[in-house]
PyMOL Python script that loads the backbone (N, CA, C, O; Angstrom):
from pymol import cmd

cmd.read_pdbstr("""\
ATOM      1  N   MET A   1     117.553 105.767 113.030  1.00  0.00           N
ATOM      2  CA  MET A   1     116.750 104.768 112.337  1.00  0.00           C
ATOM      3  C   MET A   1     117.695 103.920 111.476  1.00  0.00           C
ATOM      4  O   MET A   1     118.639 104.438 110.880  1.00  0.00           O
ATOM      5  N   ASP A   2     117.436 102.653 111.424  1.00  0.00           N
ATOM      6  CA  ASP A   2     118.283 101.725 110.679  1.00  0.00           C
ATOM      7  C   ASP A   2     117.949 101.774 109.189  1.00  0.00           C
ATOM      8  O   ASP A   2     116.774 101.769 108.821  1.00  0.00           O
ATOM      9  N   PRO A   3     118.972 101.821 108.324  1.00  0.00           N
ATOM     10  CA  PRO A   3     118.712 101.871 106.874  1.00  0.00           C
ATOM     11  C   PRO A   3     117.846 100.723 106.361  1.00  0.00           C
ATOM     12  O   PRO A   3     117.072 100.908 105.422  1.00  0.00           O
ATOM     13  N   SER A   4     117.966  99.549 106.961  1.00  0.00           N
ATOM     14  CA  SER A   4     117.157  98.409 106.497  1.00  0.00           C
ATOM     15  C   SER A   4     115.664  98.638 106.738  1.00  0.00           C
ATOM     16  O   SER A   4     114.833  98.165 105.961  1.00  0.00           O
ATOM     17  N   GLU A   5     115.317  99.358 107.805  1.00  0.00           N
ATOM     18  CA  GLU A   5     113.913  99.687 108.069  1.00  0.00           C
ATOM     19  C   GLU A   5     113.358 100.596 106.972  1.00  0.00           C
ATOM     20  O   GLU A   5     112.247 100.390 106.482  1.00  0.00           O
ATOM     21  N   ILE A   6     114.140 101.596 106.597  1.00  0.00           N
ATOM     22  CA  ILE A   6     113.727 102.528 105.547  1.00  0.00           C
ATOM     23  C   ILE A   6     113.606 101.796 104.220  1.00  0.00           C
ATOM     24  O   ILE A   6     112.661 102.004 103.458  1.00  0.00           O
ATOM     25  N   GLU A   7     114.584 100.932 103.961  1.00  0.00           N
ATOM     26  CA  GLU A   7     114.576 100.130 102.732  1.00  0.00           C
ATOM     27  C   GLU A   7     113.277  99.342 102.622  1.00  0.00           C
ATOM     28  O   GLU A   7     112.641  99.329 101.569  1.00  0.00           O
ATOM     29  N   GLN A   8     112.886  98.685 103.709  1.00  0.00           N
ATOM     30  CA  GLN A   8     111.669  97.878 103.698  1.00  0.00           C
ATOM     31  C   GLN A   8     110.432  98.740 103.489  1.00  0.00           C
ATOM     32  O   GLN A   8     109.521  98.342 102.763  1.00  0.00           O
ATOM     33  N   MET A   9     110.385  99.905 104.107  1.00  0.00           N
ATOM     34  CA  MET A   9     109.232 100.799 103.947  1.00  0.00           C
ATOM     35  C   MET A   9     109.087 101.252 102.498  1.00  0.00           C
ATOM     36  O   MET A   9     107.977 101.314 101.969  1.00  0.00           O
ATOM     37  N   ILE A  10     110.208 101.567 101.862  1.00  0.00           N
ATOM     38  CA  ILE A  10     110.169 101.992 100.461  1.00  0.00           C
ATOM     39  C   ILE A  10     109.727 100.828  99.577  1.00  0.00           C
ATOM     40  O   ILE A  10     108.916 101.011  98.669  1.00  0.00           O
ATOM     41  N   LYS A  11     110.251  99.644  99.836  1.00  0.00           N
ATOM     42  CA  LYS A  11     109.890  98.460  99.034  1.00  0.00           C
ATOM     43  C   LYS A  11     108.393  98.192  99.054  1.00  0.00           C
ATOM     44  O   LYS A  11     107.830  97.751  98.052  1.00  0.00           O
ATOM     45  N   THR A  12     107.745  98.451 100.181  1.00  0.00           N
ATOM     46  CA  THR A  12     106.310  98.172 100.267  1.00  0.00           C
ATOM     47  C   THR A  12     105.494  99.102  99.372  1.00  0.00           C
ATOM     48  O   THR A  12     104.352  98.785  99.037  1.00  0.00           O
ATOM     49  N   GLY A  13     106.060 100.241  98.979  1.00  0.00           N
ATOM     50  CA  GLY A  13     105.336 101.194  98.148  1.00  0.00           C
ATOM     51  C   GLY A  13     105.485 100.971  96.657  1.00  0.00           C
ATOM     52  O   GLY A  13     104.862 101.671  95.859  1.00  0.00           O
ATOM     53  N   PHE A  14     106.303 100.003  96.274  1.00  0.00           N
ATOM     54  CA  PHE A  14     106.563  99.748  94.853  1.00  0.00           C
ATOM     55  C   PHE A  14     106.480  98.257  94.566  1.00  0.00           C
ATOM     56  O   PHE A  14     106.750  97.426  95.434  1.00  0.00           O
ATOM     57  N   GLU A  15     106.108  97.937  93.357  1.00  0.00           N
ATOM     58  CA  GLU A  15     106.051  96.542  92.940  1.00  0.00           C
ATOM     59  C   GLU A  15     107.376  96.149  92.297  1.00  0.00           C
ATOM     60  O   GLU A  15     107.798  96.758  91.314  1.00  0.00           O
ATOM     61  N   ASP A  16     108.026  95.141  92.847  1.00  0.00           N
ATOM     62  CA  ASP A  16     109.280  94.612  92.297  1.00  0.00           C
ATOM     63  C   ASP A  16     110.382  95.665  92.162  1.00  0.00           C
ATOM     64  O   ASP A  16     111.090  95.682  91.155  1.00  0.00           O
ATOM     65  N   ALA A  17     110.535  96.522  93.131  1.00  0.00           N
ATOM     66  CA  ALA A  17     111.569  97.559  93.069  1.00  0.00           C
ATOM     67  C   ALA A  17     112.878  97.052  93.654  1.00  0.00           C
ATOM     68  O   ALA A  17     112.899  96.208  94.550  1.00  0.00           O
ATOM     69  N   LEU A  18     113.969  97.591  93.121  1.00  0.00           N
ATOM     70  CA  LEU A  18     115.283  97.418  93.719  1.00  0.00           C
ATOM     71  C   LEU A  18     115.473  98.624  94.630  1.00  0.00           C
ATOM     72  O   LEU A  18     115.399  99.763  94.171  1.00  0.00           O
ATOM     73  N   VAL A  19     115.716  98.387  95.907  1.00  0.00           N
ATOM     74  CA  VAL A  19     115.881  99.477  96.866  1.00  0.00           C
ATOM     75  C   VAL A  19     117.126  99.220  97.694  1.00  0.00           C
ATOM     76  O   VAL A  19     117.297  98.143  98.264  1.00  0.00           O
ATOM     77  N   LYS A  20     117.991 100.216  97.754  1.00  0.00           N
ATOM     78  CA  LYS A  20     119.178 100.156  98.610  1.00  0.00           C
ATOM     79  C   LYS A  20     119.254 101.470  99.372  1.00  0.00           C
ATOM     80  O   LYS A  20     119.191 102.546  98.777  1.00  0.00           O
ATOM     81  N   VAL A  21     119.391 101.378 100.690  1.00  0.00           N
ATOM     82  CA  VAL A  21     119.496 102.566 101.528  1.00  0.00           C
ATOM     83  C   VAL A  21     120.774 102.466 102.345  1.00  0.00           C
ATOM     84  O   VAL A  21     121.055 101.442 102.968  1.00  0.00           O
ATOM     85  N   MET A  22     121.545 103.552 102.329  1.00  0.00           N
ATOM     86  CA  MET A  22     122.806 103.603 103.057  1.00  0.00           C
ATOM     87  C   MET A  22     122.817 104.809 103.986  1.00  0.00           C
ATOM     88  O   MET A  22     122.167 105.821 103.720  1.00  0.00           O
ATOM     89  N   SER A  23     123.577 104.684 105.095  1.00  0.00           N
ATOM     90  CA  SER A  23     123.713 105.796 106.031  1.00  0.00           C
ATOM     91  C   SER A  23     124.990 105.617 106.839  1.00  0.00           C
ATOM     92  O   SER A  23     125.356 104.502 107.213  1.00  0.00           O
ATOM     93  N   GLY A  24     125.653 106.724 107.100  1.00  0.00           N
ATOM     94  CA  GLY A  24     126.830 106.685 107.956  1.00  0.00           C
ATOM     95  C   GLY A  24     126.506 107.013 109.400  1.00  0.00           C
ATOM     96  O   GLY A  24     127.289 106.706 110.298  1.00  0.00           O
ATOM     97  N   ASP A  25     125.343 107.642 109.636  1.00  0.00           N
ATOM     98  CA  ASP A  25     125.014 108.091 110.990  1.00  0.00           C
ATOM     99  C   ASP A  25     123.577 107.788 111.417  1.00  0.00           C
ATOM    100  O   ASP A  25     123.163 108.195 112.503  1.00  0.00           O
ATOM    101  N   ASN A  26     122.825 107.092 110.598  1.00  0.00           N
ATOM    102  CA  ASN A  26     121.433 106.717 110.877  1.00  0.00           C
ATOM    103  C   ASN A  26     120.482 107.909 111.043  1.00  0.00           C
ATOM    104  O   ASN A  26     119.425 107.776 111.660  1.00  0.00           O
ATOM    105  N   THR A  27     120.853 109.068 110.498  1.00  0.00           N
ATOM    106  CA  THR A  27     119.931 110.202 110.400  1.00  0.00           C
ATOM    107  C   THR A  27     119.973 110.824 109.009  1.00  0.00           C
ATOM    108  O   THR A  27     118.994 111.427 108.567  1.00  0.00           O
ATOM    109  N   HIS A  28     121.106 110.680 108.318  1.00  0.00           N
ATOM    110  CA  HIS A  28     121.275 111.150 106.941  1.00  0.00           C
ATOM    111  C   HIS A  28     121.379 109.907 106.062  1.00  0.00           C
ATOM    112  O   HIS A  28     122.218 109.038 106.301  1.00  0.00           O
ATOM    113  N   PHE A  29     120.522 109.829 105.045  1.00  0.00           N
ATOM    114  CA  PHE A  29     120.425 108.603 104.258  1.00  0.00           C
ATOM    115  C   PHE A  29     120.556 108.876 102.762  1.00  0.00           C
ATOM    116  O   PHE A  29     120.235 109.959 102.271  1.00  0.00           O
ATOM    117  N   GLU A  30     121.038 107.858 102.062  1.00  0.00           N
ATOM    118  CA  GLU A  30     121.064 107.858 100.598  1.00  0.00           C
ATOM    119  C   GLU A  30     120.266 106.654 100.144  1.00  0.00           C
ATOM    120  O   GLU A  30     120.474 105.541 100.629  1.00  0.00           O
ATOM    121  N   ALA A  31     119.351 106.879  99.212  1.00  0.00           N
ATOM    122  CA  ALA A  31     118.520 105.781  98.724  1.00  0.00           C
ATOM    123  C   ALA A  31     118.633 105.664  97.208  1.00  0.00           C
ATOM    124  O   ALA A  31     118.584 106.658  96.483  1.00  0.00           O
ATOM    125  N   LEU A  32     118.784 104.438  96.755  1.00  0.00           N
ATOM    126  CA  LEU A  32     118.689 104.107  95.337  1.00  0.00           C
ATOM    127  C   LEU A  32     117.397 103.329  95.185  1.00  0.00           C
ATOM    128  O   LEU A  32     117.204 102.300  95.833  1.00  0.00           O
ATOM    129  N   VAL A  33     116.518 103.816  94.334  1.00  0.00           N
ATOM    130  CA  VAL A  33     115.247 103.132  94.095  1.00  0.00           C
ATOM    131  C   VAL A  33     115.096 102.958  92.584  1.00  0.00           C
ATOM    132  O   VAL A  33     115.079 103.933  91.833  1.00  0.00           O
ATOM    133  N   VAL A  34     114.986 101.708  92.157  1.00  0.00           N
ATOM    134  CA  VAL A  34     114.791 101.391  90.741  1.00  0.00           C
ATOM    135  C   VAL A  34     113.414 100.752  90.622  1.00  0.00           C
ATOM    136  O   VAL A  34     113.178  99.654  91.128  1.00  0.00           O
ATOM    137  N   ALA A  35     112.503 101.460  89.939  1.00  0.00           N
ATOM    138  CA  ALA A  35     111.125 100.982  89.864  1.00  0.00           C
ATOM    139  C   ALA A  35     110.482 101.373  88.539  1.00  0.00           C
ATOM    140  O   ALA A  35     110.714 102.463  88.016  1.00  0.00           O
ATOM    141  N   GLU A  36     109.690 100.487  88.023  1.00  0.00           N
ATOM    142  CA  GLU A  36     108.966 100.737  86.774  1.00  0.00           C
ATOM    143  C   GLU A  36     107.983 101.895  86.930  1.00  0.00           C
ATOM    144  O   GLU A  36     107.666 102.579  85.957  1.00  0.00           O
ATOM    145  N   GLU A  37     107.503 102.115  88.152  1.00  0.00           N
ATOM    146  CA  GLU A  37     106.530 103.189  88.403  1.00  0.00           C
ATOM    147  C   GLU A  37     107.083 104.571  88.077  1.00  0.00           C
ATOM    148  O   GLU A  37     106.309 105.520  87.950  1.00  0.00           O
ATOM    149  N   PHE A  38     108.388 104.713  87.939  1.00  0.00           N
ATOM    150  CA  PHE A  38     108.995 106.010  87.641  1.00  0.00           C
ATOM    151  C   PHE A  38     108.929 106.367  86.149  1.00  0.00           C
ATOM    152  O   PHE A  38     109.202 107.508  85.778  1.00  0.00           O
ATOM    153  N   ALA A  39     108.576 105.418  85.308  1.00  0.00           N
ATOM    154  CA  ALA A  39     108.548 105.660  83.865  1.00  0.00           C
ATOM    155  C   ALA A  39     107.621 106.831  83.535  1.00  0.00           C
ATOM    156  O   ALA A  39     106.473 106.872  83.977  1.00  0.00           O
ATOM    157  N   GLY A  40     108.132 107.775  82.756  1.00  0.00           N
ATOM    158  CA  GLY A  40     107.349 108.924  82.322  1.00  0.00           C
ATOM    159  C   GLY A  40     107.186 110.018  83.357  1.00  0.00           C
ATOM    160  O   GLY A  40     106.478 110.998  83.121  1.00  0.00           O
ATOM    161  N   LYS A  41     107.842 109.859  84.519  1.00  0.00           N
ATOM    162  CA  LYS A  41     107.707 110.866  85.580  1.00  0.00           C
ATOM    163  C   LYS A  41     108.991 111.690  85.701  1.00  0.00           C
ATOM    164  O   LYS A  41     110.095 111.177  85.514  1.00  0.00           O
ATOM    165  N   ARG A  42     108.823 112.968  86.015  1.00  0.00           N
ATOM    166  CA  ARG A  42     109.953 113.860  86.246  1.00  0.00           C
ATOM    167  C   ARG A  42     110.575 113.540  87.613  1.00  0.00           C
ATOM    168  O   ARG A  42     109.940 112.896  88.448  1.00  0.00           O
ATOM    169  N   PRO A  43     111.818 113.990  87.840  1.00  0.00           N
ATOM    170  CA  PRO A  43     112.482 113.686  89.116  1.00  0.00           C
ATOM    171  C   PRO A  43     111.671 114.067  90.357  1.00  0.00           C
ATOM    172  O   PRO A  43     111.634 113.296  91.316  1.00  0.00           O
ATOM    173  N   LEU A  44     111.028 115.222  90.366  1.00  0.00           N
ATOM    174  CA  LEU A  44     110.259 115.632  91.536  1.00  0.00           C
ATOM    175  C   LEU A  44     109.136 114.641  91.833  1.00  0.00           C
ATOM    176  O   LEU A  44     108.924 114.277  92.990  1.00  0.00           O
ATOM    177  N   ALA A  45     108.424 114.208  90.815  1.00  0.00           N
ATOM    178  CA  ALA A  45     107.331 113.247  91.006  1.00  0.00           C
ATOM    179  C   ALA A  45     107.871 111.906  91.503  1.00  0.00           C
ATOM    180  O   ALA A  45     107.225 111.233  92.306  1.00  0.00           O
ATOM    181  N   ARG A  46     109.037 111.526  91.033  1.00  0.00           N
ATOM    182  CA  ARG A  46     109.665 110.275  91.489  1.00  0.00           C
ATOM    183  C   ARG A  46     109.994 110.375  92.980  1.00  0.00           C
ATOM    184  O   ARG A  46     109.720 109.454  93.750  1.00  0.00           O
ATOM    185  N   HIS A  47     110.580 111.498  93.374  1.00  0.00           N
ATOM    186  CA  HIS A  47     110.939 111.694  94.784  1.00  0.00           C
ATOM    187  C   HIS A  47     109.686 111.710  95.654  1.00  0.00           C
ATOM    188  O   HIS A  47     109.694 111.172  96.761  1.00  0.00           O
ATOM    189  N   GLN A  48     108.623 112.317  95.167  1.00  0.00           N
ATOM    190  CA  GLN A  48     107.383 112.361  95.937  1.00  0.00           C
ATOM    191  C   GLN A  48     106.825 110.959  96.174  1.00  0.00           C
ATOM    192  O   GLN A  48     106.264 110.688  97.236  1.00  0.00           O
ATOM    193  N   LEU A  49     106.974 110.073  95.201  1.00  0.00           N
ATOM    194  CA  LEU A  49     106.526 108.688  95.379  1.00  0.00           C
ATOM    195  C   LEU A  49     107.310 108.002  96.495  1.00  0.00           C
ATOM    196  O   LEU A  49     106.752 107.237  97.282  1.00  0.00           O
ATOM    197  N   VAL A  50     108.609 108.284  96.551  1.00  0.00           N
ATOM    198  CA  VAL A  50     109.445 107.689  97.604  1.00  0.00           C
ATOM    199  C   VAL A  50     109.068 108.290  98.960  1.00  0.00           C
ATOM    200  O   VAL A  50     108.889 107.559  99.934  1.00  0.00           O
ATOM    201  N   TYR A  51     108.948 109.620  99.026  1.00  0.00           N
ATOM    202  CA  TYR A  51     108.583 110.272 100.284  1.00  0.00           C
ATOM    203  C   TYR A  51     107.240 109.767 100.813  1.00  0.00           C
ATOM    204  O   TYR A  51     107.053 109.647 102.024  1.00  0.00           O
ATOM    205  N   LYS A  52     106.318 109.474  99.916  1.00  0.00           N
ATOM    206  CA  LYS A  52     104.997 108.981 100.302  1.00  0.00           C
ATOM    207  C   LYS A  52     105.116 107.675 101.096  1.00  0.00           C
ATOM    208  O   LYS A  52     104.330 107.431 102.010  1.00  0.00           O
ATOM    209  N   CYS A  53     106.083 106.851 100.752  1.00  0.00           N
ATOM    210  CA  CYS A  53     106.303 105.584 101.457  1.00  0.00           C
ATOM    211  C   CYS A  53     106.768 105.801 102.893  1.00  0.00           C
ATOM    212  O   CYS A  53     106.542 104.953 103.757  1.00  0.00           O
ATOM    213  N   LEU A  54     107.417 106.935 103.148  1.00  0.00           N
ATOM    214  CA  LEU A  54     108.034 107.187 104.452  1.00  0.00           C
ATOM    215  C   LEU A  54     107.226 108.098 105.358  1.00  0.00           C
ATOM    216  O   LEU A  54     107.483 108.176 106.559  1.00  0.00           O
ATOM    217  N   GLY A  55     106.258 108.782 104.789  1.00  0.00           N
ATOM    218  CA  GLY A  55     105.356 109.616 105.588  1.00  0.00           C
ATOM    219  C   GLY A  55     106.074 110.634 106.455  1.00  0.00           C
ATOM    220  O   GLY A  55     106.993 111.315 105.999  1.00  0.00           O
ATOM    221  N   SER A  56     105.650 110.734 107.708  1.00  0.00           N
ATOM    222  CA  SER A  56     106.166 111.767 108.616  1.00  0.00           C
ATOM    223  C   SER A  56     107.574 111.494 109.137  1.00  0.00           C
ATOM    224  O   SER A  56     108.136 112.323 109.853  1.00  0.00           O
ATOM    225  N   LEU A  57     108.147 110.354 108.793  1.00  0.00           N
ATOM    226  CA  LEU A  57     109.519 110.085 109.219  1.00  0.00           C
ATOM    227  C   LEU A  57     110.503 111.068 108.595  1.00  0.00           C
ATOM    228  O   LEU A  57     111.525 111.403 109.195  1.00  0.00           O
ATOM    229  N   VAL A  58     110.179 111.536 107.362  1.00  0.00           N
ATOM    230  CA  VAL A  58     111.057 112.486 106.677  1.00  0.00           C
ATOM    231  C   VAL A  58     110.979 113.816 107.414  1.00  0.00           C
ATOM    232  O   VAL A  58     109.899 114.365 107.634  1.00  0.00           O
ATOM    233  N   GLY A  59     112.148 114.318 107.788  1.00  0.00           N
ATOM    234  CA  GLY A  59     112.213 115.561 108.546  1.00  0.00           C
ATOM    235  C   GLY A  59     112.220 115.331 110.045  1.00  0.00           C
ATOM    236  O   GLY A  59     112.476 116.255 110.817  1.00  0.00           O
ATOM    237  N   ASN A  60     111.941 114.119 110.458  1.00  0.00           N
ATOM    238  CA  ASN A  60     111.965 113.764 111.874  1.00  0.00           C
ATOM    239  C   ASN A  60     113.061 112.719 112.100  1.00  0.00           C
ATOM    240  O   ASN A  60     114.233 113.075 112.229  1.00  0.00           O
ATOM    241  N   GLU A  61     112.696 111.441 112.148  1.00  0.00           N
ATOM    242  CA  GLU A  61     113.708 110.395 112.311  1.00  0.00           C
ATOM    243  C   GLU A  61     114.682 110.380 111.135  1.00  0.00           C
ATOM    244  O   GLU A  61     115.867 110.090 111.304  1.00  0.00           O
ATOM    245  N   ILE A  62     114.177 110.692 109.950  1.00  0.00           N
ATOM    246  CA  ILE A  62     115.019 110.788 108.754  1.00  0.00           C
ATOM    247  C   ILE A  62     115.292 112.269 108.536  1.00  0.00           C
ATOM    248  O   ILE A  62     114.484 112.984 107.945  1.00  0.00           O
ATOM    249  N   HIS A  63     116.441 112.715 109.021  1.00  0.00           N
ATOM    250  CA  HIS A  63     116.771 114.137 108.944  1.00  0.00           C
ATOM    251  C   HIS A  63     117.007 114.582 107.494  1.00  0.00           C
ATOM    252  O   HIS A  63     116.565 115.658 107.091  1.00  0.00           O
ATOM    253  N   ALA A  64     117.701 113.753 106.723  1.00  0.00           N
ATOM    254  CA  ALA A  64     117.988 114.084 105.324  1.00  0.00           C
ATOM    255  C   ALA A  64     117.986 112.803 104.499  1.00  0.00           C
ATOM    256  O   ALA A  64     118.452 111.755 104.946  1.00  0.00           O
ATOM    257  N   LEU A  65     117.452 112.911 103.285  1.00  0.00           N
ATOM    258  CA  LEU A  65     117.371 111.756 102.397  1.00  0.00           C
ATOM    259  C   LEU A  65     117.730 112.183 100.981  1.00  0.00           C
ATOM    260  O   LEU A  65     117.054 113.015 100.376  1.00  0.00           O
ATOM    261  N   SER A  66     118.794 111.607 100.470  1.00  0.00           N
ATOM    262  CA  SER A  66     119.203 111.820  99.082  1.00  0.00           C
ATOM    263  C   SER A  66     118.661 110.637  98.283  1.00  0.00           C
ATOM    264  O   SER A  66     118.897 109.482  98.637  1.00  0.00           O
ATOM    265  N   ILE A  67     117.935 110.930  97.208  1.00  0.00           N
ATOM    266  CA  ILE A  67     117.267 109.870  96.437  1.00  0.00           C
ATOM    267  C   ILE A  67     117.785 109.839  95.013  1.00  0.00           C
ATOM    268  O   ILE A  67     117.858 110.866  94.339  1.00  0.00           O
ATOM    269  N   LYS A  68     118.144 108.644  94.564  1.00  0.00           N
ATOM    270  CA  LYS A  68     118.419 108.395  93.153  1.00  0.00           C
ATOM    271  C   LYS A  68     117.303 107.464  92.696  1.00  0.00           C
ATOM    272  O   LYS A  68     117.271 106.294  93.079  1.00  0.00           O
ATOM    273  N   ALA A  69     116.393 107.980  91.881  1.00  0.00           N
ATOM    274  CA  ALA A  69     115.207 107.235  91.461  1.00  0.00           C
ATOM    275  C   ALA A  69     115.271 107.002  89.955  1.00  0.00           C
ATOM    276  O   ALA A  69     115.231 107.946  89.167  1.00  0.00           O
ATOM    277  N   LEU A  70     115.371 105.739  89.569  1.00  0.00           N
ATOM    278  CA  LEU A  70     115.543 105.375  88.164  1.00  0.00           C
ATOM    279  C   LEU A  70     114.548 104.309  87.736  1.00  0.00           C
ATOM    280  O   LEU A  70     114.060 103.528  88.552  1.00  0.00           O
ATOM    281  N   THR A  71     114.259 104.291  86.443  1.00  0.00           N
ATOM    282  CA  THR A  71     113.494 103.178  85.882  1.00  0.00           C
ATOM    283  C   THR A  71     114.482 102.025  85.668  1.00  0.00           C
ATOM    284  O   THR A  71     115.692 102.251  85.667  1.00  0.00           O
ATOM    285  N   PRO A  72     113.993 100.805  85.489  1.00  0.00           N
ATOM    286  CA  PRO A  72     114.895  99.688  85.207  1.00  0.00           C
ATOM    287  C   PRO A  72     115.762  99.941  83.957  1.00  0.00           C
ATOM    288  O   PRO A  72     116.943  99.592  83.946  1.00  0.00           O
ATOM    289  N   ASP A  73     115.184 100.544  82.910  1.00  0.00           N
ATOM    290  CA  ASP A  73     115.967 100.836  81.707  1.00  0.00           C
ATOM    291  C   ASP A  73     117.080 101.847  81.995  1.00  0.00           C
ATOM    292  O   ASP A  73     118.202 101.695  81.512  1.00  0.00           O
ATOM    293  N   GLU A  74     116.765 102.874  82.780  1.00  0.00           N
ATOM    294  CA  GLU A  74     117.788 103.861  83.151  1.00  0.00           C
ATOM    295  C   GLU A  74     118.885 103.219  83.990  1.00  0.00           C
ATOM    296  O   GLU A  74     120.062 103.540  83.831  1.00  0.00           O
ATOM    297  N   TRP A  75     118.504 102.326  84.869  1.00  0.00           N
ATOM    298  CA  TRP A  75     119.456 101.623  85.731  1.00  0.00           C
ATOM    299  C   TRP A  75     120.397 100.758  84.896  1.00  0.00           C
ATOM    300  O   TRP A  75     121.606 100.751  85.126  1.00  0.00           O
ATOM    301  N   ARG A  76     119.841 100.028  83.927  1.00  0.00           N
ATOM    302  CA  ARG A  76     120.681  99.197  83.050  1.00  0.00           C
ATOM    303  C   ARG A  76     121.617 100.068  82.213  1.00  0.00           C
ATOM    304  O   ARG A  76     122.789  99.734  82.039  1.00  0.00           O
ATOM    305  N   ALA A  77     121.103 101.178  81.698  1.00  0.00           N
ATOM    306  CA  ALA A  77     121.913 102.098  80.877  1.00  0.00           C
ATOM    307  C   ALA A  77     123.065 102.703  81.688  1.00  0.00           C
ATOM    308  O   ALA A  77     124.121 103.021  81.142  1.00  0.00           O
ATOM    309  N   ALA A  78     122.846 102.857  82.998  1.00  0.00           N
ATOM    310  CA  ALA A  78     123.885 103.416  83.871  1.00  0.00           C
ATOM    311  C   ALA A  78     124.887 102.353  84.328  1.00  0.00           C
ATOM    312  O   ALA A  78     125.831 102.647  85.062  1.00  0.00           O
ATOM    313  N   GLY A  79     124.664 101.117  83.882  1.00  0.00           N
ATOM    314  CA  GLY A  79     125.592 100.040  84.228  1.00  0.00           C
ATOM    315  C   GLY A  79     125.167  99.200  85.421  1.00  0.00           C
ATOM    316  O   GLY A  79     125.894  98.304  85.847  1.00  0.00           O
ATOM    317  N   GLY A  80     123.988  99.491  85.959  1.00  0.00           N
ATOM    318  CA  GLY A  80     123.491  98.707  87.082  1.00  0.00           C
ATOM    319  C   GLY A  80     122.837  97.424  86.589  1.00  0.00           C
ATOM    320  O   GLY A  80     122.386  97.344  85.446  1.00  0.00           O
ATOM    321  N   GLY A  81     122.790  96.461  87.425  1.00  0.00           N
ATOM    322  CA  GLY A  81     122.118  95.216  87.098  1.00  0.00           C
ATOM    323  C   GLY A  81     122.814  94.387  86.035  1.00  0.00           C
ATOM    324  O   GLY A  81     122.250  93.421  85.521  1.00  0.00           O
ATOM    325  N   ALA A  82     124.048  94.769  85.705  1.00  0.00           N
ATOM    326  CA  ALA A  82     124.778  94.021  84.660  1.00  0.00           C
ATOM    327  C   ALA A  82     125.533  92.869  85.250  1.00  0.00           C
ATOM    328  O   ALA A  82     126.201  92.132  84.524  1.00  0.00           O
TER     329      ALA A  82
END
""", "prot")
cmd.dss("prot")
cmd.show_as("cartoon", "prot")
cmd.util.cbc("prot")
cmd.orient("prot")
């Protein structure tokens, strides 16, 4: 599966999110998702929101997915968006 397809699927599940998906082999993926919807949520709940966007692809076409899920404030504090 192409990373851009996954990126688009994740973007549709969030309002105004920054989404970047990378892969070296098109089965193992790394995703950066920066979204206001993550505010006040623990990491597990954040990951579940991302997985919800991808449905049954996770574990099938998407063999492995590493997620970095941040709020915009966390992203700025980490040096992103500067």
